[in-house]
C-alpha positions in Angstrom: 78.2 -114.4 -55.1 75.9 -114.7 -58.2 74.7 -111.6 -60.0 70.9 -111.5 -60.3 69.6 -111.4 -63.8 67.9 -108.1 -64.8 66.1 -107.1 -67.9 68.0 -104.5 -69.9 66.3 -101.1 -69.6 65.9 -100.7 -73.3 63.7 -103.8 -73.8 60.1 -104.0 -73.0 57.6 -106.8 -72.7 55.1 -107.8 -75.3 55.2 -105.9 -78.7 56.2 -102.6 -77.1 59.4 -100.9 -78.3 61.4 -98.3 -76.6 61.2 -95.1 -78.7 62.7 -91.6 -78.2 60.6 -88.7 -79.4 62.5 -86.5 -81.9 59.7 -84.2 -83.0 56.1 -83.3 -82.6 54.1 -81.5 -85.3 52.5 -78.2 -84.1 49.9 -78.4 -86.9 48.9 -82.1 -86.6 48.9 -83.3 -83.0 48.9 -87.0 -84.0 52.1 -86.6 -86.1 55.3 -87.7 -84.3 58.8 -88.5 -85.3 60.4 -91.4 -83.3 63.9 -92.9 -83.0 63.4 -96.7 -82.7 66.5 -99.0 -82.6 68.6 -96.5 -84.5 66.0 -95.7 -87.2 64.0 -92.5 -87.5 60.3 -93.0 -88.5 57.4 -90.6 -88.8 54.3 -92.2 -87.2 50.7 -91.4 -86.5 49.7 -91.5 -82.8 46.7 -93.8 -82.5 46.6 -93.8 -78.7 48.3 -91.7 -76.0 46.8 -91.4 -72.5 49.3 -88.7 -71.4 51.3 -85.7 -72.6 54.5 -86.6 -74.4 57.7 -84.5 -74.6 60.4 -84.2 -77.2 63.7 -85.8 -76.1 62.0 -88.3 -73.7 61.7 -92.1 -74.3 58.5 -94.1 -74.1 57.2 -97.6 -74.6 55.2 -97.7 -77.9 53.4 -100.4 -79.8 53.7 -100.1 -83.6 51.0 -101.2 -85.9 51.3 -101.4 -89.7 48.4 -100.1 -91.8 48.2 -101.5 -95.3 46.7 -100.1 -98.6 43.5 -101.8 -99.8 45.6 -104.2 -101.9 48.7 -105.6 -100.2 51.9 -104.5 -102.1 54.4 -107.2 -101.3 57.2 -108.7 -103.3 60.4 -110.5 -102.9 63.6 -108.4 -102.7 67.3 -108.9 -102.4 68.7 -108.3 -98.9 70.4 -104.9 -98.6 71.3 -102.4 -96.0 68.2 -100.3 -96.7 65.3 -101.3 -94.4 63.1 -98.2 -94.4 62.2 -95.9 -97.3 59.8 -93.0 -96.7 57.3 -92.2 -99.5 56.8 -88.4 -99.2 54.5 -86.7 -98.4 52.5 -88.4 -95.6 53.1 -91.4 -93.5 53.7 -94.1 -96.2 56.8 -96.3 -96.1 58.4 -99.1 -98.0 59.8 -101.5 -95.5 62.3 -104.2 -96.3 62.8 -107.3 -94.1 62.4 -110.9 -93.5 58.9 -112.3 -93.2 58.9 -115.2 -90.6 55.5 -116.5 -89.8 53.7 -113.8 -87.7 56.8 -111.5 -87.4 58.3 -109.1 -89.9 61.9 -108.4 -89.1 62.7 -104.9 -90.6 64.3 -102.0 -88.6 62.6 -103.7 -85.6 60.5 -106.8 -85.1 56.9 -106.0 -86.0 53.7 -108.1 -86.1 53.1 -109.4 -89.6 49.3 -109.1 -89.0 48.4 -112.2 -91.0 50.4 -111.4 -94.1 52.0 -114.9 -94.0 48.5 -116.5 -94.1 47.4 -114.4 -97.1 50.8 -114.7 -98.9 52.5 -117.9 -97.7 54.8 -117.8 -100.8 56.7 -114.9 -99.1 57.2 -116.6 -95.7 60.8 -117.1 -94.8 61.9 -114.7 -97.5 63.3 -111.2 -97.6 60.5 -108.9 -98.9 59.6 -105.4 -99.8 56.3 -104.2 -98.2 54.4 -101.0 -98.7 52.5 -99.6 -95.7 50.2 -96.6 -95.7 51.3 -95.6 -92.2 52.9 -96.8 -89.0 50.7 -96.2 -86.0 52.2 -95.6 -82.6 50.2 -96.5 -79.5 51.7 -95.2 -76.2 51.4 -97.3 -73.1 
């Protein structure tokens, strides 16, 4: 008897990621700390149609917000993929830019970077982001 194929529970369709809520900020209700694919990131909640709870997992879509001038450069591959710039929500992300995807601690939309900077396509890069928005489904 054949075993039917099922989608693993930790994967979601589209650009949604499975994230566990580690912390909520009592002072800033849009401030959230998430665990995504083994990496802890502090995000800004851009959309959430329901109440969320610490310790639970949710489907979230992550959006990168860039400074006015894109800070992007080639880098040597290393084990470091996420570097927080304190205070605030800014990060330096390291990963591979492959067309419309940026492979860092998770696969993210490159949001047109490969069009504006084709010289970085198919290379390991260092990218500064102002913040990472989390939109809850």
